[in-house]
N, CA, C, O and the ligand as a Tripos MOL2 file, in Angstrom:
@<TRIPOS>MOLECULE
protein
  253   251    64     0     0
PROTEIN
NO_CHARGES

@<TRIPOS>ATOM
      1 N          -0.6470  -11.2550  -39.8090 N.3       1 MET1
      2 CA         -0.9080   -9.8500  -40.1140 C.3       1 MET1
      3 C          -2.3540   -9.6800  -40.5460 C.2       1 MET1
      4 O          -2.8450  -10.3990  -41.4170 O.2       1 MET1
      5 N          -3.0150   -8.7430  -39.9400 N.am      2 THR2
      6 CA         -4.4180   -8.5010  -40.2760 C.3       2 THR2
      7 C          -4.5610   -7.1390  -40.9460 C.2       2 THR2
      8 O          -4.0650   -6.1280  -40.4490 O.2       2 THR2
      9 N          -5.2270   -7.1350  -42.0480 N.am      3 GLU3
     10 CA         -5.5050   -5.8970  -42.7540 C.3       3 GLU3
     11 C          -7.0090   -5.6800  -42.7960 C.2       3 GLU3
     12 O          -7.8040   -6.6120  -42.6770 O.2       3 GLU3
     13 N          -7.3640   -4.4290  -42.9670 N.am      4 ILE4
     14 CA         -8.7730   -4.1440  -43.1980 C.3       4 ILE4
     15 C          -8.9320   -3.8310  -44.6740 C.2       4 ILE4
     16 O          -8.2720   -2.9440  -45.2150 O.2       4 ILE4
     17 N          -9.8130   -4.5700  -45.3050 N.am      5 LEU5
     18 CA        -10.0340   -4.3470  -46.7190 C.3       5 LEU5
     19 C         -11.1830   -3.3710  -46.9130 C.2       5 LEU5
     20 O         -12.2310   -3.4700  -46.2740 O.2       5 LEU5
     21 N         -10.9540   -2.4290  -47.8150 N.am      6 HIS6
     22 CA        -12.0070   -1.4750  -48.1330 C.3       6 HIS6
     23 C         -12.5450   -1.7600  -49.5230 C.2       6 HIS6
     24 O         -11.7900   -2.0310  -50.4570 O.2       6 HIS6
     25 N         -13.8320   -1.6960  -49.6400 N.am      7 CYS7
     26 CA        -14.4940   -1.8770  -50.9270 C.3       7 CYS7
     27 C         -13.9600   -0.8310  -51.9060 C.2       7 CYS7
     28 O         -13.8550    0.3480  -51.5700 O.2       7 CYS7
     29 N         -13.6250   -1.2720  -53.1150 N.am      8 SER8
     30 CA        -13.0360   -0.3230  -54.0700 C.3       8 SER8
     31 C         -14.0840    0.5980  -54.6900 C.2       8 SER8
     32 O         -13.7290    1.5210  -55.4230 O.2       8 SER8
     33 N         -15.3450    0.3680  -54.4140 N.am      9 ILE9
     34 CA        -16.3890    1.2520  -54.9510 C.3       9 ILE9
     35 C         -16.8260    2.2720  -53.8950 C.2       9 ILE9
     36 O         -16.7170    3.4770  -54.1220 O.2       9 ILE9
     37 N         -17.3220    1.8010  -52.7430 N.am     10 CYS10
     38 CA        -17.8350    2.7450  -51.7450 C.3      10 CYS10
     39 C         -16.7690    3.1620  -50.7340 C.2      10 CYS10
     40 O         -16.9760    4.1020  -49.9660 O.2      10 CYS10
     41 N         -15.6220    2.4640  -50.7300 N.am     11 ARG11
     42 CA        -14.5050    2.7840  -49.8330 C.3      11 ARG11
     43 C         -14.7890    2.4930  -48.3600 C.2      11 ARG11
     44 O         -13.9930    2.8580  -47.4950 O.2      11 ARG11
     45 N         -15.8960    1.8530  -48.0720 N.am     12 ASN12
     46 CA        -16.1820    1.4550  -46.7000 C.3      12 ASN12
     47 C         -15.4940    0.1260  -46.4070 C.2      12 ASN12
     48 O         -15.2650   -0.6650  -47.3220 O.2      12 ASN12
     49 N         -15.1610   -0.1280  -45.1420 N.am     13 PRO13
     50 CA        -14.5400   -1.4020  -44.8010 C.3      13 PRO13
     51 C         -15.4640   -2.5730  -45.1230 C.2      13 PRO13
     52 O         -16.6860   -2.4710  -45.0130 O.2      13 PRO13
     53 N         -14.8530   -3.6860  -45.5210 N.am     14 VAL14
     54 CA        -15.6190   -4.9000  -45.8060 C.3      14 VAL14
     55 C         -15.5500   -5.8020  -44.5850 C.2      14 VAL14
     56 O         -14.4630   -6.1790  -44.1470 O.2      14 VAL14
     57 N         -16.7020   -6.1460  -44.0380 N.am     15 ASP15
     58 CA        -16.7710   -7.0240  -42.8880 C.3      15 ASP15
     59 C         -16.6690   -8.4750  -43.3510 C.2      15 ASP15
     60 O         -17.0390   -8.7940  -44.4800 O.2      15 ASP15
     61 N         -16.1710   -9.3470  -42.4870 N.am     16 PHE16
     62 CA        -16.0330  -10.7650  -42.8380 C.3      16 PHE16
     63 C         -17.3550  -11.3910  -43.2720 C.2      16 PHE16
     64 O         -17.3730  -12.3330  -44.0650 O.2      16 PHE16
     65 N         -18.4510  -10.8670  -42.7530 N.am     17 TYR17
     66 CA        -19.7410  -11.4990  -43.0410 C.3      17 TYR17
     67 C         -20.5560  -10.7240  -44.0670 C.2      17 TYR17
     68 O         -21.7210  -11.0430  -44.3060 O.2      17 TYR17
     69 N         -19.9510   -9.7110  -44.6730 N.am     18 ASP18
     70 CA        -20.6210   -9.0010  -45.7720 C.3      18 ASP18
     71 C         -20.6380   -9.8760  -47.0210 C.2      18 ASP18
     72 O         -19.6930  -10.6220  -47.2770 O.2      18 ASP18
     73 N         -21.7000   -9.7840  -47.7830 N.am     19 LYS19
     74 CA        -21.7430  -10.4750  -49.0760 C.3      19 LYS19
     75 C         -20.9480   -9.6490  -50.0830 C.2      19 LYS19
     76 O         -21.1780   -8.4510  -50.2520 O.2      19 LYS19
     77 N         -20.0060  -10.3230  -50.7460 N.am     20 VAL20
     78 CA        -19.0960   -9.6170  -51.6450 C.3      20 VAL20
     79 C         -19.0420  -10.2790  -53.0190 C.2      20 VAL20
     80 O         -19.4240  -11.4350  -53.1950 O.2      20 VAL20
     81 N         -18.5560   -9.5040  -53.9780 N.am     21 HIS21
     82 CA        -18.1990  -10.0080  -55.2960 C.3      21 HIS21
     83 C         -16.6730  -10.0100  -55.4090 C.2      21 HIS21
     84 O         -15.9920   -9.1190  -54.9010 O.2      21 HIS21
     85 N         -16.1610  -11.0300  -56.0850 N.am     22 LEU22
     86 CA        -14.7430  -11.0690  -56.4530 C.3      22 LEU22
     87 C         -14.6900  -10.9330  -57.9660 C.2      22 LEU22
     88 O         -15.2230  -11.7840  -58.6800 O.2      22 LEU22
     89 N         -14.0560   -9.8770  -58.4680 N.am     23 ASP23
     90 CA        -14.0110   -9.7310  -59.9250 C.3      23 ASP23
     91 C         -12.7500  -10.3710  -60.4880 C.2      23 ASP23
     92 O         -11.9130  -10.8760  -59.7400 O.2      23 ASP23
     93 N         -12.6200  -10.3470  -61.8100 N.am     24 PHE24
     94 CA        -11.5320  -11.0940  -62.4600 C.3      24 PHE24
     95 C         -10.1630  -10.4990  -62.1720 C.2      24 PHE24
     96 O          -9.1480  -11.1330  -62.4580 O.2      24 PHE24
     97 N         -10.1120   -9.2970  -61.6120 N.am     25 LEU25
     98 CA         -8.8420   -8.7210  -61.1810 C.3      25 LEU25
     99 C          -8.5780   -9.0010  -59.6950 C.2      25 LEU25
    100 O          -7.6610   -8.4370  -59.0990 O.2      25 LEU25
    101 N          -9.4040   -9.8870  -59.1070 N.am     26 ASN26
    102 CA         -9.3110  -10.2340  -57.6880 C.3      26 ASN26
    103 C          -9.5920   -9.0340  -56.7780 C.2      26 ASN26
    104 O          -9.0240   -8.9130  -55.6930 O.2      26 ASN26
    105 N         -10.4600   -8.1730  -57.2350 N.am     27 THR27
    106 CA        -10.9050   -7.0530  -56.4240 C.3      27 THR27
    107 C         -12.1720   -7.4510  -55.6920 C.2      27 THR27
    108 O         -13.0840   -8.0440  -56.2700 O.2      27 THR27
    109 N         -12.2140   -7.1150  -54.4070 N.am     28 ILE28
    110 CA        -13.3940   -7.4050  -53.5920 C.3      28 ILE28
    111 C         -14.2630   -6.1560  -53.5210 C.2      28 ILE28
    112 O         -13.7790   -5.0680  -53.2070 O.2      28 ILE28
    113 N         -15.5320   -6.3190  -53.8110 N.am     29 THR29
    114 CA        -16.4990   -5.2380  -53.6430 C.3      29 THR29
    115 C         -17.7600   -5.8050  -53.0080 C.2      29 THR29
    116 O         -18.0510   -6.9930  -53.1440 O.2      29 THR29
    117 N         -18.5050   -4.9510  -52.3160 N.am     30 HIS30
    118 CA        -19.7900   -5.3970  -51.7690 C.3      30 HIS30
    119 C         -20.7170   -5.8100  -52.9180 C.2      30 HIS30
    120 O         -20.6620   -5.2440  -54.0100 O.2      30 HIS30
    121 N         -21.5580   -6.7960  -52.6560 N.am     31 GLN31
    122 CA        -22.5230   -7.1740  -53.7000 C.3      31 GLN31
    123 C         -23.4640   -6.0150  -53.9930 C.2      31 GLN31
    124 O         -23.8490   -5.7990  -55.1420 O.2      31 GLN31
    125 N         -23.8430   -5.2510  -52.9300 N.am     32 TYR32
    126 CA        -24.7870   -4.1580  -53.1640 C.3      32 TYR32
    127 C         -24.1530   -2.9780  -53.8990 C.2      32 TYR32
    128 O         -24.8660   -2.0810  -54.3500 O.2      32 TYR32
    129 N         -22.8280   -2.9660  -54.0260 N.am     33 CYS33
    130 CA        -22.1710   -1.8860  -54.7620 C.3      33 CYS33
    131 C         -22.1760   -2.1210  -56.2760 C.2      33 CYS33
    132 O         -21.9180   -1.2000  -57.0500 O.2      33 CYS33
    133 N         -22.4670   -3.3390  -56.6860 N.am     34 GLU34
    134 CA        -22.6990   -3.6590  -58.0990 C.3      34 GLU34
    135 C         -21.5770   -3.1950  -59.0220 C.2      34 GLU34
    136 O         -21.7230   -2.2340  -59.7780 O.2      34 GLU34
    137 N         -20.4670   -3.8980  -58.9380 N.am     35 THR35
    138 CA        -19.3310   -3.6190  -59.8060 C.3      35 THR35
    139 C         -19.6870   -3.8200  -61.2740 C.2      35 THR35
    140 O         -20.5330   -4.6490  -61.6110 O.2      35 THR35
    141 N         -19.0360   -3.0570  -62.1360 N.am     36 LYS36
    142 CA        -19.2360   -3.2210  -63.5800 C.3      36 LYS36
    143 C         -18.2480   -4.2590  -64.1460 C.2      36 LYS36
    144 O         -18.3200   -4.6310  -65.3180 O.2      36 LYS36
    145 N         -17.3310   -4.7110  -63.2900 N.am     37 MET37
    146 CA        -16.3510   -5.6950  -63.7260 C.3      37 MET37
    147 C         -16.9930   -7.0710  -63.8420 C.2      37 MET37
    148 O         -18.0690   -7.3300  -63.3030 O.2      37 MET37
    149 N         -16.2870   -7.9520  -64.5700 N.am     38 GLU38
    150 CA        -16.7510   -9.3230  -64.7120 C.3      38 GLU38
    151 C         -16.5650  -10.0640  -63.3810 C.2      38 GLU38
    152 O         -15.4660  -10.0770  -62.8250 O.2      38 GLU38
    153 N         -17.6260  -10.6730  -62.8790 N.am     39 ILE39
    154 CA        -17.5920  -11.3510  -61.5820 C.3      39 ILE39
    155 C         -17.0160  -12.7560  -61.7350 C.2      39 ILE39
    156 O         -17.4570  -13.5470  -62.5690 O.2      39 ILE39
    157 N         -16.0200  -13.0370  -60.9060 N.am     40 LYS40
    158 CA        -15.3930  -14.3580  -60.9130 C.3      40 LYS40
    159 C         -16.0250  -15.2620  -59.8630 C.2      40 LYS40
    160 O         -16.2050  -16.4590  -60.0880 O.2      40 LYS40
    161 N         -16.3640  -14.6770  -58.7090 N.am     41 ASP41
    162 CA        -16.9340  -15.4730  -57.6250 C.3      41 ASP41
    163 C         -17.6910  -14.5350  -56.6820 C.2      41 ASP41
    164 O         -17.5540  -13.3140  -56.7520 O.2      41 ASP41
    165 N         -18.4800  -15.1280  -55.8130 N.am     42 PHE42
    166 CA        -19.2110  -14.3160  -54.8460 C.3      42 PHE42
    167 C         -19.5130  -15.1520  -53.6190 C.2      42 PHE42
    168 O         -19.4470  -16.3810  -53.6570 O.2      42 PHE42
    169 N         -19.8440  -14.4760  -52.5280 N.am     43 GLY43
    170 CA        -20.1440  -15.1500  -51.2670 C.3      43 GLY43
    171 C         -19.8370  -14.1730  -50.1550 C.2      43 GLY43
    172 O         -19.5920  -12.9940  -50.4110 O.2      43 GLY43
    173 N         -19.8470  -14.6560  -48.9090 N.am     44 THR44
    174 CA        -19.4130  -13.7660  -47.8420 C.3      44 THR44
    175 C         -17.8960  -13.6040  -47.9480 C.2      44 THR44
    176 O         -17.2040  -14.4670  -48.4870 O.2      44 THR44
    177 N         -17.3980  -12.4940  -47.4310 N.am     45 PHE45
    178 CA        -15.9680  -12.2170  -47.5120 C.3      45 PHE45
    179 C         -15.1570  -13.3690  -46.9150 C.2      45 PHE45
    180 O         -14.1170  -13.7510  -47.4510 O.2      45 PHE45
    181 N         -15.6380  -13.9080  -45.8130 N.am     46 ILE46
    182 CA        -14.8950  -14.9910  -45.1630 C.3      46 ILE46
    183 C         -14.8540  -16.2470  -46.0380 C.2      46 ILE46
    184 O         -13.8670  -16.9840  -46.0150 O.2      46 ILE46
    185 N         -15.9110  -16.4940  -46.8050 N.am     47 GLU47
    186 CA        -15.9120  -17.6390  -47.7170 C.3      47 GLU47
    187 C         -14.8770  -17.4480  -48.8280 C.2      47 GLU47
    188 O         -14.1930  -18.3930  -49.2220 O.2      47 GLU47
    189 N         -14.7730  -16.2250  -49.3230 N.am     48 ILE48
    190 CA        -13.7970  -15.9250  -50.3810 C.3      48 ILE48
    191 C         -12.3720  -16.0620  -49.8490 C.2      48 ILE48
    192 O         -11.5030  -16.6200  -50.5190 O.2      48 ILE48
    193 N         -12.1390  -15.5480  -48.6390 N.am     49 ILE49
    194 CA        -10.7950  -15.6640  -48.0420 C.3      49 ILE49
    195 C         -10.3940  -17.1320  -47.9180 C.2      49 ILE49
    196 O          -9.2670  -17.5090  -48.2360 O.2      49 ILE49
    197 N         -11.3330  -17.9490  -47.4520 N.am     50 ASN50
    198 CA        -11.0110  -19.3560  -47.2370 C.3      50 ASN50
    199 C         -10.8410  -20.1220  -48.5450 C.2      50 ASN50
    200 O         -10.2100  -21.1790  -48.5660 O.2      50 ASN50
    201 N         -11.3950  -19.6020  -49.6270 N.am     51 LYS51
    202 CA        -11.3500  -20.2820  -50.9170 C.3      51 LYS51
    203 C         -10.0900  -19.9290  -51.7080 C.2      51 LYS51
    204 O          -9.5870  -20.7400  -52.4850 O.2      51 LYS51
    205 N          -9.5880  -18.7160  -51.5010 N.am     52 TYR52
    206 CA         -8.4560  -18.2410  -52.2890 C.3      52 TYR52
    207 C          -7.2610  -17.9820  -51.3710 C.2      52 TYR52
    208 O          -7.2700  -17.0310  -50.5900 O.2      52 TYR52
    209 N          -6.2320  -18.8290  -51.4670 N.am     53 PRO53
    210 CA         -5.0850  -18.7640  -50.5420 C.3      53 PRO53
    211 C          -4.3870  -17.4110  -50.5130 C.2      53 PRO53
    212 O          -3.8330  -17.0300  -49.4820 O.2      53 PRO53
    213 N          -4.4020  -16.6730  -51.6340 N.am     54 PHE54
    214 CA         -3.6810  -15.3910  -51.6320 C.3      54 PHE54
    215 C          -4.3450  -14.3700  -50.7170 C.2      54 PHE54
    216 O          -3.6950  -13.4140  -50.2940 O.2      54 PHE54
    217 N          -5.6260  -14.5530  -50.4030 N.am     55 PHE55
    218 CA         -6.2580  -13.6730  -49.4200 C.3      55 PHE55
    219 C          -5.9430  -14.1490  -48.0060 C.2      55 PHE55
    220 O          -5.8010  -13.3460  -47.0830 O.2      55 PHE55
    221 N          -5.8390  -15.4380  -47.8530 N.am     56 LYS56
    222 CA         -5.6220  -16.0100  -46.5280 C.3      56 LYS56
    223 C          -4.3090  -15.5410  -45.9120 C.2      56 LYS56
    224 O          -4.1730  -15.4880  -44.6900 O.2      56 LYS56
    225 N          -3.3570  -15.2050  -46.7500 N.am     57 LYS57
    226 CA         -2.0820  -14.6940  -46.2450 C.3      57 LYS57
    227 C          -2.2520  -13.3310  -45.5780 C.2      57 LYS57
    228 O          -1.5250  -13.0030  -44.6400 O.2      57 LYS57
    229 N          -3.1930  -12.5520  -46.0500 N.am     58 SER58
    230 CA         -3.3300  -11.1790  -45.5760 C.3      58 SER58
    231 C          -4.3520  -11.0110  -44.4620 C.2      58 SER58
    232 O          -4.2970  -10.0450  -43.7020 O.2      58 SER58
    233 N          -5.2810  -11.9500  -44.3680 N.am     59 PHE59
    234 CA         -6.3650  -11.7670  -43.4230 C.3      59 PHE59
    235 C          -6.4360  -12.9360  -42.4460 C.2      59 PHE59
    236 O          -6.4470  -14.1010  -42.8440 O.2      59 PHE59
    237 N          -6.4840  -12.6040  -41.1820 N.am     60 VAL60
    238 CA         -6.6690  -13.6280  -40.1610 C.3      60 VAL60
    239 C          -8.1730  -13.7130  -39.9010 C.2      60 VAL60
    240 O          -8.7940  -12.7450  -39.4630 O.2      60 VAL60
    241 N          -8.7330  -14.8580  -40.1720 N.am     61 THR61
    242 CA        -10.1810  -14.9990  -40.0640 C.3      61 THR61
    243 C         -10.5750  -15.5510  -38.7060 C.2      61 THR61
    244 O          -9.8650  -16.3840  -38.1450 O.2      61 THR61
    245 N         -11.7010  -15.0940  -38.1730 N.am     62 PRO62
    246 CA        -12.2030  -15.6860  -36.9270 C.3      62 PRO62
    247 C         -12.6970  -17.0970  -37.2040 C.2      62 PRO62
    248 O         -13.2340  -17.3590  -38.2800 O.2      62 PRO62
    249 N         -12.5300  -17.9850  -36.2790 N.am     63 ASN63
    250 CA        -12.9510  -19.3800  -36.4960 C.3      63 ASN63
    251 C         -14.4260  -19.5840  -36.2260 C.2      63 ASN63
    252 O         -14.9300  -20.6980  -36.3630 O.2      63 ASN63
    253 ZN        -18.9830   -1.1480  -51.2280 Zn       64 ZN64
@<TRIPOS>BOND
     1     1     2 1
     2     2     3 1
     3     3     4 2
     4     3     5 am
     5     5     6 1
     6     6     7 1
     7     7     8 2
     8     7     9 am
     9     9    10 1
    10    10    11 1
    11    11    12 2
    12    11    13 am
    13    13    14 1
    14    14    15 1
    15    15    16 2
    16    15    17 am
    17    17    18 1
    18    18    19 1
    19    19    20 2
    20    19    21 am
    21    21    22 1
    22    22    23 1
    23    23    24 2
    24    23    25 am
    25    25    26 1
    26    26    27 1
    27    27    28 2
    28    27    29 am
    29    29    30 1
    30    30    31 1
    31    31    32 2
    32    31    33 am
    33    33    34 1
    34    34    35 1
    35    35    36 2
    36    35    37 am
    37    37    38 1
    38    38    39 1
    39    39    40 2
    40    39    41 am
    41    41    42 1
    42    42    43 1
    43    43    44 2
    44    43    45 am
    45    45    46 1
    46    46    47 1
    47    47    48 2
    48    47    49 am
    49    49    50 1
    50    50    51 1
    51    51    52 2
    52    51    53 am
    53    53    54 1
    54    54    55 1
    55    55    56 2
    56    55    57 am
    57    57    58 1
    58    58    59 1
    59    59    60 2
    60    59    61 am
    61    61    62 1
    62    62    63 1
    63    63    64 2
    64    63    65 am
    65    65    66 1
    66    66    67 1
    67    67    68 2
    68    67    69 am
    69    69    70 1
    70    70    71 1
    71    71    72 2
    72    71    73 am
    73    73    74 1
    74    74    75 1
    75    75    76 2
    76    75    77 am
    77    77    78 1
    78    78    79 1
    79    79    80 2
    80    79    81 am
    81    81    82 1
    82    82    83 1
    83    83    84 2
    84    83    85 am
    85    85    86 1
    86    86    87 1
    87    87    88 2
    88    87    89 am
    89    89    90 1
    90    90    91 1
    91    91    92 2
    92    91    93 am
    93    93    94 1
    94    94    95 1
    95    95    96 2
    96    95    97 am
    97    97    98 1
    98    98    99 1
    99    99   100 2
   100    99   101 am
   101   101   102 1
   102   102   103 1
   103   103   104 2
   104   103   105 am
   105   105   106 1
   106   106   107 1
   107   107   108 2
   108   107   109 am
   109   109   110 1
   110   110   111 1
   111   111   112 2
   112   111   113 am
   113   113   114 1
   114   114   115 1
   115   115   116 2
   116   115   117 am
   117   117   118 1
   118   118   119 1
   119   119   120 2
   120   119   121 am
   121   121   122 1
   122   122   123 1
   123   123   124 2
   124   123   125 am
   125   125   126 1
   126   126   127 1
   127   127   128 2
   128   127   129 am
   129   129   130 1
   130   130   131 1
   131   131   132 2
   132   131   133 am
   133   133   134 1
   134   134   135 1
   135   135   136 2
   136   135   137 am
   137   137   138 1
   138   138   139 1
   139   139   140 2
   140   139   141 am
   141   141   142 1
   142   142   143 1
   143   143   144 2
   144   143   145 am
   145   145   146 1
   146   146   147 1
   147   147   148 2
   148   147   149 am
   149   149   150 1
   150   150   151 1
   151   151   152 2
   152   151   153 am
   153   153   154 1
   154   154   155 1
   155   155   156 2
   156   155   157 am
   157   157   158 1
   158   158   159 1
   159   159   160 2
   160   159   161 am
   161   161   162 1
   162   162   163 1
   163   163   164 2
   164   163   165 am
   165   165   166 1
   166   166   167 1
   167   167   168 2
   168   167   169 am
   169   169   170 1
   170   170   171 1
   171   171   172 2
   172   171   173 am
   173   173   174 1
   174   174   175 1
   175   175   176 2
   176   175   177 am
   177   177   178 1
   178   178   179 1
   179   179   180 2
   180   179   181 am
   181   181   182 1
   182   182   183 1
   183   183   184 2
   184   183   185 am
   185   185   186 1
   186   186   187 1
   187   187   188 2
   188   187   189 am
   189   189   190 1
   190   190   191 1
   191   191   192 2
   192   191   193 am
   193   193   194 1
   194   194   195 1
   195   195   196 2
   196   195   197 am
   197   197   198 1
   198   198   199 1
   199   199   200 2
   200   199   201 am
   201   201   202 1
   202   202   203 1
   203   203   204 2
   204   203   205 am
   205   205   206 1
   206   206   207 1
   207   207   208 2
   208   207   209 am
   209   209   210 1
   210   210   211 1
   211   211   212 2
   212   211   213 am
   213   213   214 1
   214   214   215 1
   215   215   216 2
   216   215   217 am
   217   217   218 1
   218   218   219 1
   219   219   220 2
   220   219   221 am
   221   221   222 1
   222   222   223 1
   223   223   224 2
   224   223   225 am
   225   225   226 1
   226   226   227 1
   227   227   228 2
   228   227   229 am
   229   229   230 1
   230   230   231 1
   231   231   232 2
   232   231   233 am
   233   233   234 1
   234   234   235 1
   235   235   236 2
   236   235   237 am
   237   237   238 1
   238   238   239 1
   239   239   240 2
   240   239   241 am
   241   241   242 1
   242   242   243 1
   243   243   244 2
   244   243   245 am
   245   245   246 1
   246   246   247 1
   247   247   248 2
   248   247   249 am
   249   249   250 1
   250   250   251 1
   251   251   252 2
@<TRIPOS>SUBSTRUCTURE
     1 MET1         2 RESIDUE 1 A MET
     2 THR2         6 RESIDUE 1 A THR
     3 GLU3        10 RESIDUE 1 A GLU
     4 ILE4        14 RESIDUE 1 A ILE
     5 LEU5        18 RESIDUE 1 A LEU
     6 HIS6        22 RESIDUE 1 A HIS
     7 CYS7        26 RESIDUE 1 A CYS
     8 SER8        30 RESIDUE 1 A SER
     9 ILE9        34 RESIDUE 1 A ILE
    10 CYS10       38 RESIDUE 1 A CYS
    11 ARG11       42 RESIDUE 1 A ARG
    12 ASN12       46 RESIDUE 1 A ASN
    13 PRO13       50 RESIDUE 1 A PRO
    14 VAL14       54 RESIDUE 1 A VAL
    15 ASP15       58 RESIDUE 1 A ASP
    16 PHE16       62 RESIDUE 1 A PHE
    17 TYR17       66 RESIDUE 1 A TYR
    18 ASP18       70 RESIDUE 1 A ASP
    19 LYS19       74 RESIDUE 1 A LYS
    20 VAL20       78 RESIDUE 1 A VAL
    21 HIS21       82 RESIDUE 1 A HIS
    22 LEU22       86 RESIDUE 1 A LEU
    23 ASP23       90 RESIDUE 1 A ASP
    24 PHE24       94 RESIDUE 1 A PHE
    25 LEU25       98 RESIDUE 1 A LEU
    26 ASN26      102 RESIDUE 1 A ASN
    27 THR27      106 RESIDUE 1 A THR
    28 ILE28      110 RESIDUE 1 A ILE
    29 THR29      114 RESIDUE 1 A THR
    30 HIS30      118 RESIDUE 1 A HIS
    31 GLN31      122 RESIDUE 1 A GLN
    32 TYR32      126 RESIDUE 1 A TYR
    33 CYS33      130 RESIDUE 1 A CYS
    34 GLU34      134 RESIDUE 1 A GLU
    35 THR35      138 RESIDUE 1 A THR
    36 LYS36      142 RESIDUE 1 A LYS
    37 MET37      146 RESIDUE 1 A MET
    38 GLU38      150 RESIDUE 1 A GLU
    39 ILE39      154 RESIDUE 1 A ILE
    40 LYS40      158 RESIDUE 1 A LYS
    41 ASP41      162 RESIDUE 1 A ASP
    42 PHE42      166 RESIDUE 1 A PHE
    43 GLY43      170 RESIDUE 1 A GLY
    44 THR44      174 RESIDUE 1 A THR
    45 PHE45      178 RESIDUE 1 A PHE
    46 ILE46      182 RESIDUE 1 A ILE
    47 GLU47      186 RESIDUE 1 A GLU
    48 ILE48      190 RESIDUE 1 A ILE
    49 ILE49      194 RESIDUE 1 A ILE
    50 ASN50      198 RESIDUE 1 A ASN
    51 LYS51      202 RESIDUE 1 A LYS
    52 TYR52      206 RESIDUE 1 A TYR
    53 PRO53      210 RESIDUE 1 A PRO
    54 PHE54      214 RESIDUE 1 A PHE
    55 PHE55      218 RESIDUE 1 A PHE
    56 LYS56      222 RESIDUE 1 A LYS
    57 LYS57      226 RESIDUE 1 A LYS
    58 SER58      230 RESIDUE 1 A SER
    59 PHE59      234 RESIDUE 1 A PHE
    60 VAL60      238 RESIDUE 1 A VAL
    61 THR61      242 RESIDUE 1 A THR
    62 PRO62      246 RESIDUE 1 A PRO
    63 ASN63      250 RESIDUE 1 A ASN
    64 ZN64       253 GROUP 0 **** ****
């Protein structure tokens, strides 16, 4: 199952190769959107998906 994730700040879709922040509530936002939440991790969206199994269930990543 493939979902499209939207940034919780700007509401635009997050591309696999966009640089994102993962906050402590496991919310994904673009790095340029500058969340006020505490950042847990960061990287491209695809790096975060591959690092955290709970995202991998929802998103099918290109190889
Ligand atoms: Zn955004």
